[in-house]
N, CA, C and O atoms as a CHARMM CRD file, in Angstrom:
* protein
*
  344
    1    1 MET  N    -30.46900  -7.90200  20.33700 PROA 1      0.00000
    2    1 MET  CA   -29.28800  -8.58400  19.85100 PROA 1      0.00000
    3    1 MET  C    -29.25900  -8.47400  18.32700 PROA 1      0.00000
    4    1 MET  O    -30.27300  -8.71200  17.67000 PROA 1      0.00000
    5    2 ALA  N    -28.12900  -8.12300  17.77600 PROA 2      0.00000
    6    2 ALA  CA   -27.98100  -7.95400  16.33700 PROA 2      0.00000
    7    2 ALA  C    -27.81000  -9.30300  15.64800 PROA 2      0.00000
    8    2 ALA  O    -27.11900 -10.19000  16.15000 PROA 2      0.00000
    9    3 THR  N    -28.44900  -9.44100  14.49300 PROA 3      0.00000
   10    3 THR  CA   -28.26900 -10.62500  13.65600 PROA 3      0.00000
   11    3 THR  C    -27.44900 -10.20800  12.45800 PROA 3      0.00000
   12    3 THR  O    -27.67400  -9.15300  11.86500 PROA 3      0.00000
   13    4 ARG  N    -26.50800 -11.04000  12.11600 PROA 4      0.00000
   14    4 ARG  CA   -25.60300 -10.67100  11.03300 PROA 4      0.00000
   15    4 ARG  C    -25.24700 -11.89600  10.21700 PROA 4      0.00000
   16    4 ARG  O    -25.00100 -12.96700  10.77300 PROA 4      0.00000
   17    5 ARG  N    -25.21800 -11.74700   8.91300 PROA 5      0.00000
   18    5 ARG  CA   -24.83900 -12.82900   8.01000 PROA 5      0.00000
   19    5 ARG  C    -23.38200 -12.60100   7.58300 PROA 5      0.00000
   20    5 ARG  O    -23.01400 -11.50600   7.15900 PROA 5      0.00000
   21    6 VAL  N    -22.56100 -13.65400   7.70300 PROA 6      0.00000
   22    6 VAL  CA   -21.15500 -13.56100   7.31100 PROA 6      0.00000
   23    6 VAL  C    -20.77100 -14.79300   6.50500 PROA 6      0.00000
   24    6 VAL  O    -21.36700 -15.86000   6.65200 PROA 6      0.00000
   25    7 GLU  N    -19.76000 -14.62900   5.64500 PROA 7      0.00000
   26    7 GLU  CA   -19.28000 -15.76500   4.85400 PROA 7      0.00000
   27    7 GLU  C    -18.55100 -16.76800   5.74700 PROA 7      0.00000
   28    7 GLU  O    -18.86000 -17.95900   5.73600 PROA 7      0.00000
   29    8 HSD  N    -17.58300 -16.27600   6.51800 PROA 8      0.00000
   30    8 HSD  CA   -16.82100 -17.13600   7.43000 PROA 8      0.00000
   31    8 HSD  C    -16.70900 -16.43700   8.77700 PROA 8      0.00000
   32    8 HSD  O    -16.24100 -15.30100   8.86200 PROA 8      0.00000
   33    9 LEU  N    -17.14200 -17.12100   9.82000 PROA 9      0.00000
   34    9 LEU  CA   -17.07200 -16.60900  11.18100 PROA 9      0.00000
   35    9 LEU  C    -16.09700 -17.46200  11.96700 PROA 9      0.00000
   36    9 LEU  O    -16.22400 -18.68600  12.01600 PROA 9      0.00000
   37   10 VAL  N    -15.12200 -16.81000  12.58200 PROA 10     0.00000
   38   10 VAL  CA   -14.18500 -17.50100  13.46400 PROA 10     0.00000
   39   10 VAL  C    -14.44800 -16.97400  14.86900 PROA 10     0.00000
   40   10 VAL  O    -14.30600 -15.78000  15.13200 PROA 10     0.00000
   41   11 VAL  N    -14.82900 -17.87100  15.76100 PROA 11     0.00000
   42   11 VAL  CA   -15.13900 -17.50400  17.13800 PROA 11     0.00000
   43   11 VAL  C    -13.93900 -17.83900  18.00200 PROA 11     0.00000
   44   11 VAL  O    -13.52400 -18.99400  18.09800 PROA 11     0.00000
   45   12 GLY  N    -13.39100 -16.81200  18.62700 PROA 12     0.00000
   46   12 GLY  CA   -12.20200 -16.98700  19.46000 PROA 12     0.00000
   47   12 GLY  C    -10.98900 -16.40900  18.75700 PROA 12     0.00000
   48   12 GLY  O    -10.58400 -16.89600  17.70200 PROA 12     0.00000
   49   13 ALA  N    -10.40900 -15.36900  19.34200 PROA 13     0.00000
   50   13 ALA  CA    -9.30400 -14.65500  18.70200 PROA 13     0.00000
   51   13 ALA  C     -7.96300 -14.99900  19.33900 PROA 13     0.00000
   52   13 ALA  O     -7.07400 -14.15300  19.42800 PROA 13     0.00000
   53   14 GLY  N     -7.82700 -16.23500  19.77700 PROA 14     0.00000
   54   14 GLY  CA    -6.53900 -16.69900  20.29200 PROA 14     0.00000
   55   14 GLY  C     -5.64800 -17.15200  19.14800 PROA 14     0.00000
   56   14 GLY  O     -5.88300 -16.79600  17.99400 PROA 14     0.00000
   57   15 THR  N     -4.64700 -17.92000  19.46000 PROA 15     0.00000
   58   15 THR  CA    -3.68600 -18.37600  18.45800 PROA 15     0.00000
   59   15 THR  C     -4.36300 -19.17300  17.34900 PROA 15     0.00000
   60   15 THR  O     -4.11500 -18.91600  16.17100 PROA 15     0.00000
   61   16 ALA  N     -5.20800 -20.13000  17.70200 PROA 16     0.00000
   62   16 ALA  CA    -5.87600 -20.96200  16.69400 PROA 16     0.00000
   63   16 ALA  C     -6.85600 -20.15000  15.85600 PROA 16     0.00000
   64   16 ALA  O     -6.91100 -20.31200  14.63700 PROA 16     0.00000
   65   17 GLY  N     -7.62800 -19.28100  16.49700 PROA 17     0.00000
   66   17 GLY  CA    -8.57600 -18.45600  15.76400 PROA 17     0.00000
   67   17 GLY  C     -7.88800 -17.51700  14.79200 PROA 17     0.00000
   68   17 GLY  O     -8.34300 -17.34700  13.66100 PROA 17     0.00000
   69   18 ALA  N     -6.80100 -16.90900  15.22400 PROA 18     0.00000
   70   18 ALA  CA    -6.04300 -16.00700  14.35100 PROA 18     0.00000
   71   18 ALA  C     -5.46100 -16.76500  13.16600 PROA 18     0.00000
   72   18 ALA  O     -5.48400 -16.26700  12.04100 PROA 18     0.00000
   73   19 ALA  N     -4.94200 -17.95800  13.40900 PROA 19     0.00000
   74   19 ALA  CA    -4.37800 -18.76600  12.32000 PROA 19     0.00000
   75   19 ALA  C     -5.46300 -19.16300  11.32500 PROA 19     0.00000
   76   19 ALA  O     -5.24100 -19.12100  10.11500 PROA 19     0.00000
   77   20 ALA  N     -6.62800 -19.54700  11.82400 PROA 20     0.00000
   78   20 ALA  CA    -7.73600 -19.91000  10.93600 PROA 20     0.00000
   79   20 ALA  C     -8.17600 -18.71200  10.10000 PROA 20     0.00000
   80   20 ALA  O     -8.37600 -18.83900   8.89200 PROA 20     0.00000
   81   21 ALA  N     -8.32600 -17.56300  10.72900 PROA 21     0.00000
   82   21 ALA  CA    -8.74300 -16.35400  10.01400 PROA 21     0.00000
   83   21 ALA  C     -7.71200 -15.95600   8.96500 PROA 21     0.00000
   84   21 ALA  O     -8.07200 -15.59200   7.84600 PROA 21     0.00000
   85   22 ARG  N     -6.44600 -16.02300   9.31900 PROA 22     0.00000
   86   22 ARG  CA    -5.37400 -15.66900   8.38300 PROA 22     0.00000
   87   22 ARG  C     -5.38100 -16.61400   7.18300 PROA 22     0.00000
   88   22 ARG  O     -5.22500 -16.16500   6.04800 PROA 22     0.00000
   89   23 THR  N     -5.56000 -17.91100   7.41500 PROA 23     0.00000
   90   23 THR  CA    -5.57500 -18.89600   6.33200 PROA 23     0.00000
   91   23 THR  C     -6.77300 -18.68700   5.41500 PROA 23     0.00000
   92   23 THR  O     -6.62700 -18.70600   4.19200 PROA 23     0.00000
   93   24 LEU  N     -7.94600 -18.49000   5.98600 PROA 24     0.00000
   94   24 LEU  CA    -9.13800 -18.23800   5.17600 PROA 24     0.00000
   95   24 LEU  C     -8.98000 -16.98000   4.34000 PROA 24     0.00000
   96   24 LEU  O     -9.33500 -16.96900   3.16100 PROA 24     0.00000
   97   25 ARG  N     -8.45000 -15.92000   4.93800 PROA 25     0.00000
   98   25 ARG  CA    -8.27400 -14.65500   4.21900 PROA 25     0.00000
   99   25 ARG  C     -7.25900 -14.81000   3.09600 PROA 25     0.00000
  100   25 ARG  O     -7.43400 -14.23400   2.02200 PROA 25     0.00000
  101   26 ALA  N     -6.20000 -15.58200   3.32800 PROA 26     0.00000
  102   26 ALA  CA    -5.18400 -15.81400   2.29500 PROA 26     0.00000
  103   26 ALA  C     -5.78100 -16.53500   1.08400 PROA 26     0.00000
  104   26 ALA  O     -5.27400 -16.41200  -0.03100 PROA 26     0.00000
  105   27 GLU  N     -6.85700 -17.28400   1.31100 PROA 27     0.00000
  106   27 GLU  CA    -7.55200 -17.97900   0.22100 PROA 27     0.00000
  107   27 GLU  C     -8.61900 -17.10100  -0.42700 PROA 27     0.00000
  108   27 GLU  O     -9.33600 -17.55300  -1.32000 PROA 27     0.00000
  109   28 GLY  N     -8.72700 -15.85800   0.01600 PROA 28     0.00000
  110   28 GLY  CA    -9.65200 -14.91200  -0.59400 PROA 28     0.00000
  111   28 GLY  C    -11.01800 -14.81600   0.05800 PROA 28     0.00000
  112   28 GLY  O    -11.90300 -14.13500  -0.45900 PROA 28     0.00000
  113   29 ALA  N    -11.20100 -15.48300   1.17900 PROA 29     0.00000
  114   29 ALA  CA   -12.49800 -15.47100   1.85400 PROA 29     0.00000
  115   29 ALA  C    -12.68700 -14.19700   2.67300 PROA 29     0.00000
  116   29 ALA  O    -11.72400 -13.60200   3.15700 PROA 29     0.00000
  117   30 ASP  N    -13.94600 -13.79500   2.81500 PROA 30     0.00000
  118   30 ASP  CA   -14.29000 -12.72400   3.74700 PROA 30     0.00000
  119   30 ASP  C    -14.43600 -13.35600   5.12100 PROA 30     0.00000
  120   30 ASP  O    -15.13500 -14.35800   5.27700 PROA 30     0.00000
  121   31 VAL  N    -13.78000 -12.77400   6.11600 PROA 31     0.00000
  122   31 VAL  CA   -13.71100 -13.39000   7.44000 PROA 31     0.00000
  123   31 VAL  C    -14.07800 -12.37300   8.51300 PROA 31     0.00000
  124   31 VAL  O    -13.65600 -11.21800   8.46900 PROA 31     0.00000
  125   32 LEU  N    -14.86900 -12.82400   9.47200 PROA 32     0.00000
  126   32 LEU  CA   -15.14600 -12.05600  10.68100 PROA 32     0.00000
  127   32 LEU  C    -14.57700 -12.85200  11.84500 PROA 32     0.00000
  128   32 LEU  O    -14.97100 -13.99700  12.07000 PROA 32     0.00000
  129   33 LEU  N    -13.65700 -12.25400  12.58100 PROA 33     0.00000
  130   33 LEU  CA   -13.01600 -12.87300  13.74100 PROA 33     0.00000
  131   33 LEU  C    -13.55600 -12.19200  14.99000 PROA 33     0.00000
  132   33 LEU  O    -13.44900 -10.97300  15.12900 PROA 33     0.00000
  133   34 VAL  N    -14.13300 -12.96800  15.89800 PROA 34     0.00000
  134   34 VAL  CA   -14.75900 -12.42500  17.10300 PROA 34     0.00000
  135   34 VAL  C    -14.02700 -12.93500  18.33400 PROA 34     0.00000
  136   34 VAL  O    -13.79900 -14.13600  18.48200 PROA 34     0.00000
  137   35 GLY  N    -13.66000 -12.00800  19.21600 PROA 35     0.00000
  138   35 GLY  CA   -12.99400 -12.39200  20.45200 PROA 35     0.00000
  139   35 GLY  C    -13.39900 -11.49200  21.59900 PROA 35     0.00000
  140   35 GLY  O    -13.81300 -10.35200  21.38800 PROA 35     0.00000
  141   36 ARG  N    -13.28300 -11.99500  22.79300 PROA 36     0.00000
  142   36 ARG  CA   -13.67300 -11.23500  23.98400 PROA 36     0.00000
  143   36 ARG  C    -12.62000 -10.22900  24.43300 PROA 36     0.00000
  144   36 ARG  O    -12.94100  -9.27000  25.13500 PROA 36     0.00000
  145   37 GLU  N    -11.38700 -10.43300  24.04300 PROA 37     0.00000
  146   37 GLU  CA   -10.31600  -9.59300  24.56700 PROA 37     0.00000
  147   37 GLU  C    -10.36800  -8.18000  24.00800 PROA 37     0.00000
  148   37 GLU  O    -10.99000  -7.92000  22.97800 PROA 37     0.00000
  149   38 LEU  N     -9.70800  -7.28400  24.70600 PROA 38     0.00000
  150   38 LEU  CA    -9.64700  -5.87800  24.32400 PROA 38     0.00000
  151   38 LEU  C     -8.81200  -5.67300  23.06200 PROA 38     0.00000
  152   38 LEU  O     -9.16700  -4.86300  22.20500 PROA 38     0.00000
  153   39 ASP  N     -7.70800  -6.40200  22.94700 PROA 39     0.00000
  154   39 ASP  CA    -6.75300  -6.21100  21.85600 PROA 39     0.00000
  155   39 ASP  C     -6.93700  -7.23700  20.74800 PROA 39     0.00000
  156   39 ASP  O     -7.57500  -8.27000  20.94600 PROA 39     0.00000
  157   40 PRO  N     -6.36700  -6.94100  19.56600 PROA 40     0.00000
  158   40 PRO  CA    -6.33500  -7.94300  18.50100 PROA 40     0.00000
  159   40 PRO  C     -5.54100  -9.17000  18.96900 PROA 40     0.00000
  160   40 PRO  O     -4.85800  -9.10800  19.99100 PROA 40     0.00000
  161   41 PRO  N     -5.62800 -10.27800  18.23200 PROA 41     0.00000
  162   41 PRO  CA    -4.85700 -11.46600  18.61200 PROA 41     0.00000
  163   41 PRO  C     -3.36900 -11.13800  18.75000 PROA 41     0.00000
  164   41 PRO  O     -2.80200 -10.40400  17.94000 PROA 41     0.00000
  165   42 TYR  N     -2.75500 -11.69500  19.78300 PROA 42     0.00000
  166   42 TYR  CA    -1.34600 -11.40100  20.04300 PROA 42     0.00000
  167   42 TYR  C     -0.60500 -12.66400  20.45800 PROA 42     0.00000
  168   42 TYR  O     -1.20500 -13.64300  20.90200 PROA 42     0.00000
  169   43 HSD  N      0.70500 -12.61700  20.30300 PROA 43     0.00000
  170   43 HSD  CA     1.57600 -13.72100  20.69900 PROA 43     0.00000
  171   43 HSD  C      1.70100 -13.70800  22.21600 PROA 43     0.00000
  172   43 HSD  O      2.12000 -12.70500  22.79300 PROA 43     0.00000
  173   44 ARG  N      1.34300 -14.80400  22.86400 PROA 44     0.00000
  174   44 ARG  CA     1.35200 -14.85100  24.32500 PROA 44     0.00000
  175   44 ARG  C      2.75100 -14.80700  24.94300 PROA 44     0.00000
  176   44 ARG  O      2.94600 -14.03000  25.87700 PROA 44     0.00000
  177   45 PRO  N      3.73400 -15.58200  24.49100 PROA 45     0.00000
  178   45 PRO  CA     5.05200 -15.53200  25.15800 PROA 45     0.00000
  179   45 PRO  C      5.67500 -14.13800  25.24100 PROA 45     0.00000
  180   45 PRO  O      6.20200 -13.79000  26.29800 PROA 45     0.00000
  181   46 PRO  N      5.64400 -13.31300  24.17300 PROA 46     0.00000
  182   46 PRO  CA     6.21600 -11.97000  24.33100 PROA 46     0.00000
  183   46 PRO  C      5.51600 -11.13600  25.39800 PROA 46     0.00000
  184   46 PRO  O      6.13200 -10.25500  25.99700 PROA 46     0.00000
  185   47 ILE  N      4.23500 -11.40600  25.63900 PROA 47     0.00000
  186   47 ILE  CA     3.53200 -10.66200  26.68300 PROA 47     0.00000
  187   47 ILE  C      4.17100 -10.93600  28.03100 PROA 47     0.00000
  188   47 ILE  O      4.38100 -10.01700  28.82300 PROA 47     0.00000
  189   48 THR  N      4.47900 -12.18700  28.29100 PROA 48     0.00000
  190   48 THR  CA     5.02200 -12.54100  29.60200 PROA 48     0.00000
  191   48 THR  C      6.51800 -12.30100  29.70500 PROA 48     0.00000
  192   48 THR  O      7.06500 -12.27600  30.80700 PROA 48     0.00000
  193   49 LYS  N      7.18500 -12.12500  28.57500 PROA 49     0.00000
  194   49 LYS  CA     8.63900 -11.93400  28.61100 PROA 49     0.00000
  195   49 LYS  C      9.01800 -10.54100  28.12300 PROA 49     0.00000
  196   49 LYS  O      9.27700  -9.64300  28.92500 PROA 49     0.00000
  197   50 GLY  N      9.04800 -10.36900  26.82200 PROA 50     0.00000
  198   50 GLY  CA     9.54700  -9.13400  26.23500 PROA 50     0.00000
  199   50 GLY  C      8.80200  -7.88100  26.62300 PROA 50     0.00000
  200   50 GLY  O      9.41800  -6.85100  26.89300 PROA 50     0.00000
  201   51 LEU  N      7.48500  -7.95100  26.65500 PROA 51     0.00000
  202   51 LEU  CA     6.69900  -6.76400  26.98400 PROA 51     0.00000
  203   51 LEU  C      6.94700  -6.33100  28.42300 PROA 51     0.00000
  204   51 LEU  O      7.13100  -5.14500  28.69800 PROA 51     0.00000
  205   52 LEU  N      6.95200  -7.28100  29.32500 PROA 52     0.00000
  206   52 LEU  CA     7.18000  -6.94300  30.72900 PROA 52     0.00000
  207   52 LEU  C      8.61100  -6.48200  30.98900 PROA 52     0.00000
  208   52 LEU  O      8.86200  -5.72300  31.92500 PROA 52     0.00000
  209   53 GLN  N      9.55000  -6.94200  30.15900 PROA 53     0.00000
  210   53 GLN  CA    10.94600  -6.52700  30.30500 PROA 53     0.00000
  211   53 GLN  C     11.23400  -5.23300  29.56400 PROA 53     0.00000
  212   53 GLN  O     12.32400  -4.67500  29.69200 PROA 53     0.00000
  213   54 GLY  N     10.26700  -4.74800  28.79000 PROA 54     0.00000
  214   54 GLY  CA    10.44500  -3.49600  28.07300 PROA 54     0.00000
  215   54 GLY  C     11.15600  -3.62200  26.73900 PROA 54     0.00000
  216   54 GLY  O     11.51600  -2.60400  26.14700 PROA 54     0.00000
  217   55 VAL  N     11.37200  -4.84100  26.24000 PROA 55     0.00000
  218   55 VAL  CA    12.05500  -5.01600  24.95700 PROA 55     0.00000
  219   55 VAL  C     11.07400  -5.20500  23.80000 PROA 55     0.00000
  220   55 VAL  O     11.48600  -5.19800  22.64000 PROA 55     0.00000
  221   56 GLU  N      9.78700  -5.37400  24.09500 PROA 56     0.00000
  222   56 GLU  CA     8.73900  -5.49000  23.08000 PROA 56     0.00000
  223   56 GLU  C      7.71900  -4.38300  23.32300 PROA 56     0.00000
  224   56 GLU  O      7.50500  -3.96000  24.45900 PROA 56     0.00000
  225   57 THR  N      7.09000  -3.91700  22.23600 PROA 57     0.00000
  226   57 THR  CA     5.97100  -2.99100  22.38400 PROA 57     0.00000
  227   57 THR  C      4.67400  -3.79000  22.33400 PROA 57     0.00000
  228   57 THR  O      4.65700  -4.92400  21.85500 PROA 57     0.00000
  229   58 ARG  N      3.61800  -3.21600  22.81300 PROA 58     0.00000
  230   58 ARG  CA     2.31900  -3.88200  22.77800 PROA 58     0.00000
  231   58 ARG  C      1.94400  -4.26200  21.35000 PROA 58     0.00000
  232   58 ARG  O      1.50000  -5.38200  21.09500 PROA 58     0.00000
  233   59 GLU  N      2.12400  -3.33200  20.42500 PROA 59     0.00000
  234   59 GLU  CA     1.75700  -3.56200  19.03200 PROA 59     0.00000
  235   59 GLU  C      2.62800  -4.62700  18.37000 PROA 59     0.00000
  236   59 GLU  O      2.16700  -5.32200  17.46400 PROA 59     0.00000
  237   60 SER  N      3.87300  -4.76400  18.80500 PROA 60     0.00000
  238   60 SER  CA     4.76000  -5.75300  18.18300 PROA 60     0.00000
  239   60 SER  C      4.34900  -7.18100  18.51800 PROA 60     0.00000
  240   60 SER  O      4.81300  -8.12100  17.87200 PROA 60     0.00000
  241   61 THR  N      3.49100  -7.35900  19.51300 PROA 61     0.00000
  242   61 THR  CA     3.04300  -8.70100  19.87400 PROA 61     0.00000
  243   61 THR  C      1.81300  -9.14100  19.08500 PROA 61     0.00000
  244   61 THR  O      1.43000 -10.30900  19.15200 PROA 61     0.00000
  245   62 PHE  N      1.17800  -8.22000  18.33000 PROA 62     0.00000
  246   62 PHE  CA    -0.01200  -8.56800  17.55800 PROA 62     0.00000
  247   62 PHE  C      0.36800  -9.47400  16.39400 PROA 62     0.00000
  248   62 PHE  O      1.46100  -9.35200  15.84100 PROA 62     0.00000
  249   63 PHE  N     -0.53200 -10.38500  16.01900 PROA 63     0.00000
  250   63 PHE  CA    -0.29800 -11.27700  14.88800 PROA 63     0.00000
  251   63 PHE  C     -0.27100 -10.49800  13.58000 PROA 63     0.00000
  252   63 PHE  O     -1.04400  -9.55700  13.39700 PROA 63     0.00000
  253   64 ASP  N      0.61200 -10.88700  12.67800 PROA 64     0.00000
  254   64 ASP  CA     0.65100 -10.33200  11.32500 PROA 64     0.00000
  255   64 ASP  C     -0.34700 -11.08800  10.44800 PROA 64     0.00000
  256   64 ASP  O     -0.78700 -12.18400  10.79400 PROA 64     0.00000
  257   65 GLY  N     -0.69300 -10.49400   9.32000 PROA 65     0.00000
  258   65 GLY  CA    -1.53800 -11.17200   8.34700 PROA 65     0.00000
  259   65 GLY  C     -3.02400 -11.06100   8.61200 PROA 65     0.00000
  260   65 GLY  O     -3.81700 -11.75000   7.97100 PROA 65     0.00000
  261   66 LEU  N     -3.41400 -10.21200   9.54000 PROA 66     0.00000
  262   66 LEU  CA    -4.83800 -10.05800   9.84200 PROA 66     0.00000
  263   66 LEU  C     -5.37000  -8.69300   9.41300 PROA 66     0.00000
  264   66 LEU  O     -6.46400  -8.29600   9.81500 PROA 66     0.00000
  265   67 GLU  N     -4.60500  -7.98200   8.60600 PROA 67     0.00000
  266   67 GLU  CA    -4.99000  -6.62200   8.21800 PROA 67     0.00000
  267   67 GLU  C     -6.32500  -6.59200   7.46500 PROA 67     0.00000
  268   67 GLU  O     -7.09500  -5.64400   7.62000 PROA 67     0.00000
  269   68 ASP  N     -6.60900  -7.61500   6.65500 PROA 68     0.00000
  270   68 ASP  CA    -7.84000  -7.64800   5.86600 PROA 68     0.00000
  271   68 ASP  C     -8.93500  -8.49100   6.50800 PROA 68     0.00000
  272   68 ASP  O     -9.93600  -8.80600   5.86500 PROA 68     0.00000
  273   69 VAL  N     -8.75000  -8.85400   7.76200 PROA 69     0.00000
  274   69 VAL  CA    -9.75100  -9.63000   8.49300 PROA 69     0.00000
  275   69 VAL  C    -10.55100  -8.67200   9.36900 PROA 69     0.00000
  276   69 VAL  O     -9.97800  -7.88500  10.12300 PROA 69     0.00000
  277   70 GLU  N    -11.86800  -8.74100   9.26700 PROA 70     0.00000
  278   70 GLU  CA   -12.69600  -7.91800  10.14700 PROA 70     0.00000
  279   70 GLU  C    -12.62600  -8.50200  11.55200 PROA 70     0.00000
  280   70 GLU  O    -12.79700  -9.70600  11.74100 PROA 70     0.00000
  281   71 LEU  N    -12.37800  -7.65200  12.52500 PROA 71     0.00000
  282   71 LEU  CA   -12.19000  -8.10100  13.90200 PROA 71     0.00000
  283   71 LEU  C    -13.16100  -7.39200  14.83400 PROA 71     0.00000
  284   71 LEU  O    -13.26100  -6.16500  14.82500 PROA 71     0.00000
  285   72 LEU  N    -13.86500  -8.16200  15.62600 PROA 72     0.00000
  286   72 LEU  CA   -14.70400  -7.60900  16.69200 PROA 72     0.00000
  287   72 LEU  C    -14.07800  -8.01100  18.01300 PROA 72     0.00000
  288   72 LEU  O    -13.99700  -9.19700  18.33300 PROA 72     0.00000
  289   73 THR  N    -13.63200  -7.02000  18.78600 PROA 73     0.00000
  290   73 THR  CA   -13.08600  -7.29600  20.10800 PROA 73     0.00000
  291   73 THR  C    -14.15100  -6.98100  21.15500 PROA 73     0.00000
  292   73 THR  O    -15.14700  -6.31700  20.86500 PROA 73     0.00000
  293   74 ARG  N    -13.93000  -7.46000  22.36200 PROA 74     0.00000
  294   74 ARG  CA   -14.90100  -7.28000  23.45100 PROA 74     0.00000
  295   74 ARG  C    -16.28800  -7.75900  23.04200 PROA 74     0.00000
  296   74 ARG  O    -17.29100  -7.14700  23.40900 PROA 74     0.00000
  297   75 ALA  N    -16.34600  -8.84300  22.28900 PROA 75     0.00000
  298   75 ALA  CA   -17.61500  -9.34300  21.76400 PROA 75     0.00000
  299   75 ALA  C    -17.73100 -10.84400  22.00000 PROA 75     0.00000
  300   75 ALA  O    -16.73200 -11.55600  22.09800 PROA 75     0.00000
  301   76 SER  N    -18.95800 -11.29800  22.08800 PROA 76     0.00000
  302   76 SER  CA   -19.24900 -12.72400  22.23700 PROA 76     0.00000
  303   76 SER  C    -20.29600 -13.12600  21.21700 PROA 76     0.00000
  304   76 SER  O    -21.16600 -12.33000  20.86400 PROA 76     0.00000
  305   77 VAL  N    -20.21400 -14.34900  20.74800 PROA 77     0.00000
  306   77 VAL  CA   -21.24000 -14.91600  19.88000 PROA 77     0.00000
  307   77 VAL  C    -22.21300 -15.65300  20.78600 PROA 77     0.00000
  308   77 VAL  O    -21.82300 -16.56500  21.51500 PROA 77     0.00000
  309   78 MET  N    -23.46400 -15.26400  20.73900 PROA 78     0.00000
  310   78 MET  CA   -24.46700 -15.84500  21.63700 PROA 78     0.00000
  311   78 MET  C    -25.18200 -17.03700  21.02000 PROA 78     0.00000
  312   78 MET  O    -25.58000 -17.95900  21.73200 PROA 78     0.00000
  313   79 SER  N    -25.35000 -17.02800  19.69400 PROA 79     0.00000
  314   79 SER  CA   -25.99800 -18.15200  19.02400 PROA 79     0.00000
  315   79 SER  C    -25.62400 -18.14600  17.55100 PROA 79     0.00000
  316   79 SER  O    -25.22800 -17.12100  16.99600 PROA 79     0.00000
  317   80 LEU  N    -25.75900 -19.31500  16.92700 PROA 80     0.00000
  318   80 LEU  CA   -25.49300 -19.47600  15.50100 PROA 80     0.00000
  319   80 LEU  C    -26.64800 -20.24400  14.87700 PROA 80     0.00000
  320   80 LEU  O    -27.18600 -21.16900  15.48500 PROA 80     0.00000
  321   81 ASP  N    -27.02400 -19.86200  13.67600 PROA 81     0.00000
  322   81 ASP  CA   -27.97500 -20.63300  12.88800 PROA 81     0.00000
  323   81 ASP  C    -27.22400 -21.03600  11.63200 PROA 81     0.00000
  324   81 ASP  O    -27.10900 -20.24900  10.69200 PROA 81     0.00000
  325   82 THR  N    -26.71400 -22.25700  11.61300 PROA 82     0.00000
  326   82 THR  CA   -25.85400 -22.68700  10.50700 PROA 82     0.00000
  327   82 THR  C    -26.62200 -22.84900   9.20200 PROA 82     0.00000
  328   82 THR  O    -26.03900 -22.71700   8.12600 PROA 82     0.00000
  329   83 GLU  N    -27.91800 -23.13300   9.27800 PROA 83     0.00000
  330   83 GLU  CA   -28.69700 -23.26600   8.04400 PROA 83     0.00000
  331   83 GLU  C    -28.98600 -21.90400   7.43000 PROA 83     0.00000
  332   83 GLU  O    -28.88000 -21.73700   6.21500 PROA 83     0.00000
  333   84 ALA  N    -29.34700 -20.93900   8.24800 PROA 84     0.00000
  334   84 ALA  CA   -29.60800 -19.58600   7.74600 PROA 84     0.00000
  335   84 ALA  C    -28.31900 -18.79200   7.58500 PROA 84     0.00000
  336   84 ALA  O    -28.30800 -17.72900   6.96400 PROA 84     0.00000
  337   85 ARG  N    -27.22900 -19.31500   8.14800 PROA 85     0.00000
  338   85 ARG  CA   -25.90900 -18.68200   8.09500 PROA 85     0.00000
  339   85 ARG  C    -25.91000 -17.31900   8.76700 PROA 85     0.00000
  340   85 ARG  O    -25.33500 -16.35900   8.25100 PROA 85     0.00000
  341   86 VAL  N    -26.56300 -17.24200   9.92900 PROA 86     0.00000
  342   86 VAL  CA   -26.55400 -16.00900  10.72400 PROA 86     0.00000
  343   86 VAL  C    -26.18000 -16.33500  12.15500 PROA 86     0.00000
  344   86 VAL  O    -26.11300 -15.43800  12.99500 PROA 86     0.00000
């Protein structure tokens, strides 16, 4: 298992995780966003409506403002050491 030190770690790439990562990055922080899903964070309603109806593309459902956020998909955080920050 790899050990890694990061300034800010956001676990979970859903709506709340994406918003937290975007806010931290806007303040100039280095951010690592980790999520289990295959794709970057995306807006859920367009998936069930627009994408299935053919009026949205897959990429158009992704959240904006995460271009400078490091993202790990298909990944899980197994443990944290908050004192060592790893």
